[in-house]
SEZAMAR-863316 format. One record per residue (C-alpha): residue number from 0; residue in one letter; x, y, z. Coordinates in Angstrom, 1 decimal. Last residue first. Layout:
N
   resi   resn       xx       yy       zz
    NUM      A        X        Y        Z
...
//
This chain:
659
   resi   resn       xx       yy       zz
    658      I     69.1    128.6    128.9
    657      E     66.7    128.2    125.5
    656      E     68.8    130.0    123.0
    655      K     71.9    127.8    124.1
    654      L     70.0    124.6    123.6
    653      A     69.1    125.6    120.8
    652      D     72.7    126.4    119.6
    651      V     73.9    123.1    120.9
    650      V     71.3    121.1    118.8
    649      R     72.6    122.6    115.7
    648      G     76.3    122.3    116.4
    647      G     77.2    121.0    112.6
    646      R     75.8    121.9    109.0
    645      L     73.7    124.7    109.7
    644      R     75.3    126.6    112.0
    643      K     78.7    126.5    109.7
    642      Q     76.3    127.6    107.1
    641      N     75.0    130.3    108.7
    640      I     78.8    131.6    109.6
    639      R     79.5    131.8    106.1
    638      E     76.8    133.7    104.7
    637      R     78.9    136.5    104.0
    636      L     80.8    134.5    101.8
    635      N     78.5    132.9    100.1
    634      R     77.0    136.6     99.0
    633      A     80.4    137.6     97.5
    632      K     80.9    134.5     96.0
    631      D     77.4    135.3     94.2
    630      E     78.2    138.5     93.4
    629      Q     81.6    137.3     92.0
    628      I     79.2    134.5     90.1
    627      D     77.4    137.5     88.7
    626      K     80.6    139.6     87.6
    625      P     81.3    136.8     85.5
    624      V     84.7    135.6     86.5
    623      Y     87.6    135.5     83.6
    622      F     91.0    133.7     84.0
    621      N     94.2    136.8     83.3
    620      G     95.7    135.6     80.0
    619      N     95.9    138.8     78.6
    618      I     93.2    137.3     75.7
    617      T     90.8    136.6     78.8
    616      L     90.7    133.1     79.8
    615      A     88.0    131.0     80.6
    614      V     88.8    127.4     82.0
    613      P     87.1    124.3     80.8
    612      K     84.4    122.7     82.7
    611      K     84.4    119.5     85.1
    610      K     87.2    120.7     86.6
    609      D     85.1    123.4     88.6
    608      L     87.8    126.1     89.3
    607      G     90.3    125.9     92.7
    606      H     92.9    124.4     91.1
    605      T     93.0    124.6     87.6
    604      L     92.4    121.6     84.7
    603      I     93.2    122.3     81.1
    602      K     92.3    120.0     79.0
    601      Q     89.1    122.3     77.0
    600      S     91.8    125.2     76.8
    599      W     91.5    126.1     73.5
    598      S     87.8    124.7     73.2
    597      M     86.8    128.0     75.8
    596      P     87.5    130.1     72.9
    595      I     89.8    133.2     74.4
    594      I     88.0    136.2     76.3
    593      R     87.5    139.3     75.4
    592      T     85.4    141.6     78.1
    591      G     83.3    144.0     77.7
    590      D     81.1    143.7     80.5
    589      Y     78.6    141.6     78.2
    588      E     81.6    139.4     77.0
    587      I     82.6    139.7     73.6
    586      K     84.5    136.3     72.2
    585      A     88.2    136.1     71.4
    584      K     88.7    135.0     67.5
    583      D     90.0    138.5     66.4
    582      T     91.9    138.7     69.2
    581      V     93.6    135.7     69.4
    580      L     95.2    134.3     66.0
    579      R     95.0    137.7     63.7
    578      S     95.7    140.0     67.3
    577      F     98.3    137.4     67.9
    576      L    100.2    137.5     64.4
    575      G     99.8    141.2     64.3
    574      R    101.4    142.2     67.5
    573      P    104.7    140.2     66.2
    572      A    104.4    136.7     68.8
    571      L    106.9    136.3     71.8
    570      K    105.1    138.6     74.5
    569      R    101.6    137.0     73.6
    568      F    103.0    133.6     73.2
    567      L    104.0    133.6     76.8
    566      T    101.4    134.9     78.1
    565      L     98.9    132.5     76.6
    564      L    101.3    129.7     77.4
    563      K    101.8    130.2     81.3
    562      R     97.7    130.7     81.3
    561      D     96.8    128.0     79.6
    560      V     96.1    126.4     75.7
    559      A     96.2    122.7     75.9
    558      G     92.9    122.5     74.4
    557      A     94.7    119.9     71.5
    556      K     93.6    121.9     68.6
    555      C     94.2    125.7     70.2
    554      A     98.1    123.8     71.1
    553      Y     98.4    122.6     67.7
    552      N     97.5    126.0     66.4
    551      F     99.7    127.9     68.7
    550      L    102.9    125.3     67.5
    549      Q    101.9    126.5     63.5
    548      E    101.9    130.1     64.8
    547      M    105.1    129.9     65.8
    546      I    106.4    128.0     63.2
    545      S    105.2    131.3     61.0
    544      F    107.0    133.2     63.0
    543      Q    110.6    131.9     63.5
    542      I    109.9    131.0     59.8
    541      T    109.6    135.0     59.3
    540      G    112.4    136.4     60.7
    539      P    114.3    136.1     64.3
    538      E    116.8    133.4     64.3
    537      L    115.8    130.5     65.6
    536      L    117.0    128.7     68.7
    535      S    116.1    130.5     72.0
    534      E    112.5    131.7     70.0
    533      S    111.6    128.2     68.9
    532      A    113.0    126.6     71.7
    531      E    110.6    128.5     73.7
    530      L    107.7    127.8     71.7
    529      L    108.5    124.4     72.5
    528      W    108.7    124.9     75.6
    527      Y    105.2    125.8     76.1
    526      F    103.7    123.9     73.6
    525      T    104.6    120.8     75.7
    524      E    104.1    122.6     78.9
    523      S    100.9    122.8     77.5
    522      D     99.9    118.9     77.3
    521      A    101.4    116.8     74.5
    520      E     99.5    113.3     74.6
    519      V    101.5    110.2     75.3
    518      E    100.3    106.4     74.9
    517      R     99.0    106.7     71.3
    516      S    102.1    107.8     70.0
    515      Q    102.7    110.0     67.0
    514      Y    102.3    113.2     68.4
    513      I    104.6    112.5     70.9
    512      E    107.0    111.3     68.3
    511      Y    106.4    114.6     66.1
    510      F    107.1    116.5     69.4
    509      I    110.4    114.9     69.7
    508      Q    111.4    115.5     66.2
    507      L    110.5    118.8     66.6
    506      A    112.9    119.2     69.5
    505      Y    115.6    117.3     67.1
    504      K    115.1    120.0     64.9
    503      F    115.7    122.7     66.8
    502      T    118.8    121.2     67.6
    501      Q    119.4    121.0     64.5
    500      E    118.5    124.8     63.7
    499      S    121.3    126.1     65.9
    498      P    121.3    128.5     69.2
    497      I    123.4    126.3     72.2
    496      G    121.1    124.0     74.2
    495      S    118.5    125.9     77.0
    494      A    115.5    125.1     74.4
    493      C    117.0    121.7     73.5
    492      T    117.1    120.6     77.4
    491      Q    113.3    121.8     77.7
    490      I    112.3    119.8     74.6
    489      L    114.3    117.0     77.2
    488      A    112.3    118.0     80.1
    487      N    109.1    117.9     78.2
    486      Y    109.4    114.0     77.2
    485      L    110.5    113.3     80.2
    484      F    107.2    114.9     81.6
    483      I    105.2    113.1     79.0
    482      D    106.5    109.5     79.7
    481      P    108.9    107.6     79.1
    480      K    108.3    103.7     80.1
    479      A    110.6    103.1     83.0
    478      R    108.0    102.5     85.4
    477      E    107.9     99.3     83.2
    476      N    111.1     97.9     84.1
    475      G    111.3     94.5     82.3
    474      Q    114.7     95.3     80.2
    473      S    113.3     96.5     77.5
    472      L    112.1     99.3     79.6
    471      Q    115.5     99.6     80.9
    470      L    116.9     99.9     78.0
    469      R    114.2    102.5     76.7
    468      A    115.8    104.9     79.9
    467      R    119.0    104.2     78.8
    466      S    118.3    105.5     75.2
    465      M    116.4    108.4     76.9
    464      L    119.5    109.4     79.0
    463      A    121.9    109.2     76.2
    462      K    119.6    111.5     74.4
    461      G    119.9    114.1     76.9
    460      K    123.4    113.8     77.2
    459      E    123.9    114.4     73.9
    458      I    121.3    117.4     74.1
    457      K    123.3    118.9     77.0
    456      D    126.5    118.8     75.3
    455      F    128.8    119.5     78.0
    454      K    130.9    122.7     79.5
    453      A    128.9    122.0     83.4
    452      K    126.8    125.3     84.2
    451      S    124.2    122.5     85.4
    450      N    120.6    123.6     85.0
    449      T    119.7    121.2     81.8
    448      L    121.8    118.5     83.3
    447      V    119.8    118.9     86.7
    446      T    116.4    118.8     84.8
    445      L    117.8    115.8     82.9
    444      V    118.3    113.5     85.8
    443      L    115.1    114.6     87.4
    442      S    113.1    113.7     84.3
    441      Y    115.2    110.4     84.0
    440      T    114.0    109.5     88.1
    439      D    110.8    110.6     87.0
    438      S    110.6    107.8     84.6
    437      D    111.8    105.5     87.0
    436      P    114.7    104.2     88.0
    435      L    115.2    100.5     89.9
    434      I    115.5    101.1     93.9
    433      S    112.0     98.5     94.3
    432      P    113.6     96.3     91.8
    431      D    116.5     95.4     94.2
    430      N    120.2     94.4     92.5
    429      A    120.9     97.4     91.9
    428      Q    122.9     98.8     88.7
    427      E    120.5    100.9     87.4
    426      M    119.6    102.5     90.9
    425      D    123.5    103.3     91.4
    424      D    124.3    104.4     87.7
    423      L    120.9    106.8     88.5
    422      L    122.8    108.4     91.6
    421      K    126.1    108.5     90.1
    420      L    124.5    110.5     87.2
    419      A    122.8    113.0     89.7
    418      A    126.7    113.8     91.8
    417      E    128.1    114.3     88.3
    416      A    125.1    116.8     87.7
    415      A    125.2    118.3     91.5
    414      E    129.6    118.9     91.0
    413      E    129.0    121.3     88.0
    412      Q    126.8    123.6     90.5
    411      S    123.8    124.8     89.1
    410      T    121.7    123.9     92.3
    409      A    117.6    123.4     92.8
    408      T    117.8    120.2     90.7
    407      Y    120.1    118.5     92.9
    406      A    117.5    119.0     95.9
    405      K    114.9    116.6     93.1
    404      I    118.0    114.1     92.6
    403      V    118.0    113.7     96.5
    402      L    114.1    113.2     96.4
    401      N    114.2    110.7     93.2
    400      Y    116.3    108.5     95.3
    399      H    114.4    108.3     98.1
    398      E    111.6    107.8     95.8
    397      T    112.7    104.8     94.1
    396      S    113.0    103.0     97.3
    395      V    115.3    102.0    100.4
    394      K    114.3    100.1    103.3
    393      V    114.6    100.3    107.0
    392      T    112.2     99.0    109.7
    391      N    114.3     95.4    109.6
    390      S    117.3     97.0    111.5
    389      R    121.2     97.4    111.2
    388      Y    122.2     95.8    107.4
    387      V    119.5     98.6    106.2
    386      S    121.1    101.2    108.2
    385      K    123.8    101.8    105.6
    384      K    121.4    102.2    103.1
    383      M    119.9    105.0    105.1
    382      E    123.1    106.7    106.0
    381      V    124.4    106.8    102.1
    380      L    120.6    108.9    102.3
    379      L    121.1    111.1    104.6
    378      T    124.5    112.5    102.9
    377      D    122.7    112.8     99.8
    376      A    120.5    114.8    101.6
    375      R    123.2    116.6    103.0
    374      K    125.1    117.0     99.6
    373      A    121.7    118.6     98.8
    372      L    121.6    121.1    101.5
    371      L    125.0    122.3    101.0
    370      F    124.4    122.7     96.7
    369      A    121.0    124.5     97.7
    368      D    123.2    127.1     99.2
    367      Q    121.0    130.1     98.5
    366      G    117.8    128.9     96.4
    365      Q    115.7    128.4     99.6
    364      D    112.4    126.8     98.2
    363      V    114.4    123.7     96.4
    362      A    117.0    122.8     99.1
    361      C    114.6    123.8    101.7
    360      N    112.1    121.6    100.6
    359      T    114.9    118.6     99.7
    358      Y    116.0    119.0    103.1
    357      T    112.8    118.3    104.8
    356      A    112.3    115.3    102.4
    355      I    115.8    113.8    103.2
    354      A    114.6    114.0    106.9
    353      A    111.2    112.7    106.2
    352      G    112.7    109.7    104.2
    351      F    114.8    109.0    106.8
    350      C    111.7    109.1    109.1
    349      E    109.5    107.0    107.2
    348      T    112.2    104.2    106.6
    347      D    112.7    103.8    110.0
    346      P    115.1    105.2    112.1
    345      V    117.2    103.3    114.4
    344      D    116.9    102.7    118.5
    343      H    119.2    103.4    121.1
    342      C    117.5    106.5    122.2
    341      D    120.3    108.5    121.4
    340      W    119.4    107.4    117.3
    339      I    115.9    108.7    118.0
    338      N    117.1    111.8    119.6
    337      K    119.8    112.7    117.0
    336      L    117.0    112.3    114.4
    335      L    115.2    114.8    115.9
    334      K    117.9    117.2    116.3
    333      D    118.9    116.8    112.3
    332      A    115.4    117.4    111.5
    331      H    115.0    120.3    113.8
    330      L    118.3    122.0    112.1
    329      C    116.8    121.2    108.8
    328      L    114.1    123.2    109.7
    327      A    116.1    126.2    111.2
    326      P    118.1    126.6    107.6
    325      L    121.6    125.3    107.6
    324      T    124.4    127.4    107.5
    323      S    124.9    127.1    111.0
    322      D    126.2    129.5    114.0
    321      K    123.6    132.3    113.8
    320      G    120.7    129.8    112.3
    319      I    119.6    130.7    108.6
    318      K    115.6    131.6    109.3
    317      G    112.9    129.2    108.7
    316      V    112.0    127.3    105.8
    315      V    108.4    127.6    105.9
    314      K    106.4    125.2    103.6
    313      S    106.4    122.6    106.1
    312      R    105.0    118.8    105.2
    311      A    108.9    117.2    105.4
    310      C    108.7    119.5    109.2
    309      T    105.1    117.4    110.2
    308      Q    106.8    114.1    108.6
    307      L    109.9    114.6    111.0
    306      L    107.6    115.4    114.2
    305      Y    105.1    112.2    113.2
    304      R    108.5    110.1    113.2
    303      L    109.7    111.8    116.6
    302      I    106.5    110.7    118.3
    301      T    106.6    107.2    116.8
    300      I    110.5    106.9    117.9
    299      D    109.0    107.1    121.5
    298      P    108.9    110.4    123.9
    297      R    108.9    109.9    127.3
    296      I    105.7    109.2    129.2
    295      E    105.8    108.0    133.1
    294      T    104.5    111.8    134.0
    293      Y    104.9    114.2    136.5
    292      R    108.4    112.8    137.1
    291      N    110.4    116.0    136.9
    290      I    112.4    114.7    133.5
    289      F    109.2    114.0    131.8
    288      A    107.0    116.5    132.2
    287      H    110.0    118.6    130.8
    286      E    110.1    116.2    128.0
    285      L    106.6    116.5    127.3
    284      I    107.0    120.3    127.5
    283      Q    109.9    120.0    124.5
    282      L    107.4    117.7    122.7
    281      V    104.9    119.9    123.1
    280      N    106.8    123.2    121.8
    279      L    107.5    120.9    119.1
    278      A    104.6    121.0    117.8
    277      K    103.9    124.5    117.9
    276      D    107.3    125.2    116.2
    275      V    106.5    122.7    113.6
    274      A    103.3    123.8    112.6
    273      H    104.1    127.4    112.2
    272      K    102.6    127.6    108.7
    271      D     99.7    125.9    109.9
    270      R     97.3    123.6    108.3
    269      A     97.8    121.2    110.1
    268      G     98.3    117.6    108.8
    267      K    101.4    116.8    110.8
    266      W    100.0    118.7    114.0
    265      S     97.0    116.2    113.9
    264      K     99.5    113.2    114.2
    263      F    101.4    115.1    117.0
    262      I     98.0    115.6    119.1
    261      D     96.8    111.8    118.3
    260      Y    100.5    110.1    119.1
    259      Y    100.8    112.1    122.8
    258      D     97.0    111.2    123.6
    257      E     98.0    107.6    122.5
    256      L    100.2    107.5    125.1
    255      A     98.2    108.7    127.9
    254      P     97.1    111.9    129.3
    253      E     97.6    111.7    133.1
    252      M     94.3    112.9    134.9
    251      D     93.9    110.1    137.2
    250      K     97.3    110.8    138.8
    249      I     96.5    109.8    142.3
    248      E     96.8    112.2    144.8
    247      G    100.4    113.8    146.6
    246      Q     99.3    117.2    146.3
    245      E    102.9    118.1    144.3
    244      H    101.7    115.3    141.6
    243      Q     98.1    116.2    141.5
    242      N     99.4    119.9    140.6
    241      K    101.4    118.5    137.9
    240      V     98.8    116.4    136.7
    239      L     96.4    119.3    136.5
    238      R     98.3    121.2    134.3
    237      L     99.4    118.5    132.1
    236      M     95.5    118.0    131.7
    235      E     95.5    121.3    130.8
    234      M     98.2    121.0    128.2
    233      L     96.3    118.3    126.4
    232      H     93.3    120.1    126.3
    231      G     95.2    123.4    124.9
    230      T     97.1    120.6    122.1
    229      A     93.3    119.6    120.7
    228      R     92.6    123.2    119.9
    227      F     96.1    123.7    118.1
    226      A     95.5    120.6    116.4
    225      S     91.8    121.9    115.1
    224      R     92.5    125.6    114.6
    223      I     91.4    124.6    110.8
    222      E     88.7    122.3    110.9
    221      N     88.7    118.9    109.5
    220      S     87.8    117.3    113.0
    219      C     88.8    113.8    114.1
    218      V     91.9    115.6    116.4
    217      W     89.3    117.8    117.9
    216      A     87.2    115.3    119.1
    215      K     89.4    112.6    120.2
    214      I     91.1    115.7    122.1
    213      M     87.9    116.2    123.7
    212      I     87.8    112.5    124.4
    211      R     90.9    112.3    126.4
    210      Y     89.7    115.6    128.1
    209      T     86.7    113.7    129.6
    208      E     88.4    110.5    130.2
    207      G     90.8    111.9    132.4
    206      N     87.6    113.4    134.5
    205      K     85.5    116.3    135.4
    204      P     83.7    117.8    138.3
    203      V     80.2    117.9    137.2
    202      S     78.4    120.7    135.5
    201      I     79.7    120.2    131.9
    200      T     78.3    123.1    129.6
    199      R     82.0    124.2    128.2
    198      F     82.5    120.3    127.2
    197      F     79.0    121.0    125.0
    196      E     80.4    124.0    123.2
    195      E     83.7    121.8    122.8
    194      A     82.0    119.2    121.3
    193      A     79.8    120.8    118.6
    192      S     83.4    122.7    118.1
    191      G     85.0    119.9    117.2
    190      R     82.4    118.0    115.5
    189      L     81.8    120.9    112.8
    188      H     81.2    118.5    109.6
    187      E     79.5    116.2    111.7
    186      R     80.7    112.7    111.2
    185      S     79.9    111.3    114.9
    184      N     82.7    109.8    116.9
    183      A     83.8    112.9    119.1
    182      W     79.7    113.7    119.0
    181      T     79.1    110.3    120.4
    180      S     82.1    110.3    122.9
    179      L     80.7    113.8    124.8
    178      V     77.2    112.1    125.2
    177      A     78.6    109.2    126.8
    176      N     81.2    111.5    128.7
    175      F     78.5    113.8    129.9
    174      S     76.8    110.5    131.6
    173      E     80.4    109.2    132.6
    172      I     80.6    112.3    134.5
    171      T     78.0    111.2    137.2
    170      L     74.4    112.9    137.5
    169      K     72.9    111.9    141.3
    168      N     71.3    115.8    141.4
    167      K     69.4    115.9    138.2
    166      I     68.4    112.3    138.8
    165      L     65.2    113.0    141.4
    164      E     64.1    116.3    139.9
    163      E     64.6    115.3    136.0
    162      S     65.2    117.8    133.9
    161      R     68.8    117.0    134.0
    160      M     67.8    113.8    132.9
    159      E     65.9    115.6    130.0
    158      E     68.5    117.4    129.0
    157      L     71.0    114.0    128.9
    156      L     68.6    112.6    125.9
    155      K     68.6    115.5    124.4
    154      Q     72.6    115.4    123.8
    153      A     71.8    112.1    122.6
    152      Q     69.8    112.9    120.0
    151      Q     71.8    115.7    118.7
    150      P     74.8    113.1    119.0
    149      A     73.1    110.5    117.1
    148      G     71.2    112.6    113.9
    147      K     73.2    111.3    111.3
    146      I     74.3    107.8    112.1
    145      N     78.5    107.8    112.8
    144      A     77.3    108.1    116.2
    143      V     76.2    104.7    116.6
    142      R     78.0    103.0    119.7
    141      G     77.6    106.6    121.3
    140      W     73.6    106.0    120.9
    139      G     74.5    103.1    122.6
    138      E     76.8    104.7    125.2
    137      L     73.5    106.9    125.7
    136      V     71.0    104.0    126.4
    135      Q     73.4    102.6    129.1
    134      N     73.9    105.6    130.8
    133      Y     69.9    106.4    131.0
    132      Q     69.5    103.0    133.1
    131      Q     72.8    103.7    135.1
    130      V     71.1    107.3    136.1
    129      S     67.9    105.5    137.6
    128      P     64.6    105.1    135.6
    127      R     61.3    106.4    137.2
    126      L     58.7    103.4    137.8
    125      K     59.0    104.0    141.9
    124      E     58.0    107.7    141.1
    123      N     54.1    107.1    139.8
    122      P     53.6    109.7    137.5
    121      Q     55.2    107.8    134.8
    120      D     56.9    110.7    132.1
    119      S     60.3    109.6    132.9
    118      M     59.3    105.8    132.2
    117      M     58.0    106.7    129.0
    116      K     61.2    108.4    127.7
    115      L     63.3    105.0    128.9
    114      L     60.7    103.3    127.0
    113      I     61.6    105.8    124.1
    112      T     65.1    105.5    123.8
    111      A     65.5    101.5    124.0
    110      Q     63.1    101.5    120.6
    109      E     65.6    104.2    119.6
    108      I     68.3    102.2    120.2
    107      A     66.8     99.0    118.7
    106      N     66.2    101.0    115.2
    105      R     69.7    102.5    115.0
    104      A     71.5     99.1    115.7
    103      D     68.9     97.8    113.0
    102      Y     69.8    100.1    110.2
    101      K     73.7     99.9    111.4
    100      N     73.8     96.6    110.1
     99      Q     74.2     93.4    111.8
     98      A     73.0     94.0    115.5
     97      C     73.5     91.9    117.6
     96      D     74.7     94.5    120.2
     95      F     71.3     96.8    119.2
     94      E     69.2     93.2    120.0
     93      K     70.8     93.3    124.0
     92      L     70.2     96.7    124.3
     91      W     66.3     96.0    123.1
     90      G     65.7     93.0    125.3
     89      E     67.4     95.1    128.1
     88      I     64.8     98.1    127.6
     87      V     61.8     95.2    127.8
     86      D     63.5     93.5    131.1
     85      F     64.3     97.2    132.8
     84      F     60.2     98.2    132.0
     83      A     58.7     95.4    133.0
     82      E     61.1     95.4    136.4
     81      R     59.8     99.0    136.7
     80      N     56.3     97.7    137.4
     79      P     53.4     97.6    134.3
     78      F     51.6     97.0    137.3
     77      T     50.5     98.0    140.2
     76      K     48.5    100.5    139.1
     75      D     45.9     99.3    137.8
     74      E     44.1    101.2    135.4
     73      V     45.0     99.0    131.9
     72      Q     46.7    101.1    129.2
     71      E     50.1    100.4    130.5
     70      M     49.5     96.9    130.0
     69      A     49.0     97.1    126.7
     68      L     52.1     99.4    126.0
     67      L     54.0     96.2    128.1
     66      V     52.5     93.6    126.0
     65      Q     53.3     95.4    122.4
     64      Q     57.2     95.9    124.0
     63      A     57.3     92.0    124.6
     62      E     56.0     91.5    121.4
     61      F     59.2     93.5    120.0
     60      T     61.5     91.9    122.1
     59      R     60.5     88.6    121.2
     58      Y     59.9     89.3    117.7
     57      K     64.3     90.4    117.2
     56      K     65.1     87.5    119.4
     55      N     63.1     85.6    117.2
     54      N     64.9     87.1    114.0
     53      R     68.3     86.7    115.2
     52      E     67.7     82.8    116.3
     51      L     66.2     82.1    113.6
     50      M     69.1     83.9    111.0
     49      N     71.5     81.7    113.4
     48      S     69.9     78.2    113.1
     47      N     69.8     78.2    109.7
     46      N     70.6     74.4    110.0
     45      S     66.9     73.9    112.0
     44      M     66.7     75.3    115.5
     43      L     65.3     73.7    118.5
     42      E     68.6     72.5    119.7
     41      P     69.4     76.3    119.8
     40      K     67.0     77.4    121.6
     39      S     64.2     79.5    120.5
     38      A     61.0     78.0    121.9
     37      D     62.7     78.5    125.3
     36      Q     62.3     81.7    125.1
     35      F     58.8     81.6    125.0
     34      W     58.4     79.9    127.7
     33      F     60.6     82.5    129.6
     32      N     58.9     85.0    128.4
     31      C     55.2     83.5    129.8
     30      R     56.4     83.3    133.2
     29      R     57.5     86.7    132.4
     28      I     53.9     87.5    131.7
     27      Y     52.6     85.6    134.2
     26      R     55.0     87.2    136.9
     25      F     52.8     90.0    135.9
     24      N     50.3     89.6    138.6
     23      H     46.6     88.8    137.3
     22      N     44.2     91.5    137.0
     21      E     41.8     89.1    135.8
     20      H     40.5     90.7    132.0
     19      K     44.0     92.0    131.4
     18      I     45.7     89.1    132.5
     17      I     43.4     86.3    131.1
     16      K     44.1     88.6    127.7
     15      F     47.7     88.6    128.2
     14      H     47.9     85.4    129.0
     13      L     46.5     84.7    125.5
     12      N     49.0     87.2    123.9
     11      I     51.7     85.5    125.1
     10      T     50.2     81.4    124.1
      9      R     49.4     82.4    120.6
      8      C     53.2     83.7    120.1
      7      C     54.0     80.6    122.1
      6      I     52.1     78.6    119.5
      5      G     53.6     80.7    116.6
      4      F     57.6     79.5    117.1
      3      S     56.3     76.0    117.8
      2      K     55.2     75.9    114.9
      1      M     58.2     77.5    113.5
      0      M     60.0     74.9    114.8
//
């Protein structure tokens, strides 16, 4: 097989020499190519036929290109002809389709682009490429859009099409859509903005596919206003659909159902505090278009699910309605659930979970009427458990129970503790392993008991909950293994109890258990609540201050001193004790600021700071940032516009300057 392969390669070169000296027609080269193709037929291959076939195709295309380049140097203007170029370009495009990795694919499409440019540089107008040939190569760049520089290359090729006198008036929207799709599928940092800039330069009538690609480009972008920009293109499509409907034309601008999915999904993750209101406005417009028969698409359960998840992620509770005591966000969640039931459908697990999370977030953030919101979340959980028997898309899990119990932590009414304990009993008695309580469940229930105004021994209740967690662990429930959050919640319960030395001794016993454990490590919250317990349970005096000193020294050795703990110790400790433990050991910086040793906070991870470096705190509990770093941040802030230009849209800016 390989011997025949080499003979065919030498035969092609021999025929090329004959053609070059005797000015034969290019059909002989094509005949040699056909003979060469016969040498790579599957029936002549060995066991590794697929690999050999790929290698032979690649070599055959490369050899044909070499022949074509050599033919171009001949003075006879009858060849290479247009069919020769098209054959080699088609060969590279076929190799692009069969590429096994992105590097081979990029090499193939680059070679096809080079040949296309060679054709456009030919003095003979008959050899110039057509719009269809350009579109094939542009579509190829769209398929390798995730490779760096692909959208810039595609846009550069389109600009060459615009400069061609023969085809610049024959450009179709397919050429622009191919480049736009390359931007949409790329990994550019500002792909949405770059696609928008190119969208404004389109000089031919746009179609529905153009707007769909723009929606995808903005949805896939990580820019702040991506959801808003994508919604703007959707609104433009609906406006054009309305005009086509009124004029009786074909509705080629009608958005597809996937476009609505992308829009509502983008609002779900949008960094906009008014995302819920804006997404609901889109829903209202969609319903209006369906009622007026502008579109045949109506909101389904997927769209309503995205809206419920948007409500669950929102941090804006909204004003309380005039005719209801519920916040506006909760009213939106109830209305969306009602729409699902009105469509004769059953909300699935994600819909119920998002609705329960919405009420939980409102209860935690609202404060007022938190018990009413928690009871509504509890009612939704009961409704969810009933829906398990109506649909196989509903499944209750531990997470849903924890959300309801978390809602009860925001209220101090006596009924909240009873409701939380009842939920815990239901979880422990469940036969489904996915409903069994975990360590977070016991921590939340313990927090509910701590915040409750009910008159019972909270310490005994806390000990009982710890025993129940260990019993669950002994029965095979590994998720109920006590963690540091459960221990911290138990120490917090002790700190809120009746002042007594026995209670404080039990808190120290918990700390000793943490200290002896190899699986649990004390954090800043542990020492914070121990200091709170020492202040609330012990009488002021030498013993109390001595215990505070020992606890703070333990926190320093553990590297768990954070801003909250340092501020509390400064508040509780006498001035002399704080000066001896903190002020005298602080380091004085060149600007006169005193900062605590870095080893005291080596295990503190703070959002927005480098997690690989310990946090620098002043003796007042503030974060310390040197002046030179502050100046660098201000300088970077001023240069942010230039950084955005460097991250994406390089070709767009260059083209704007040329134009």
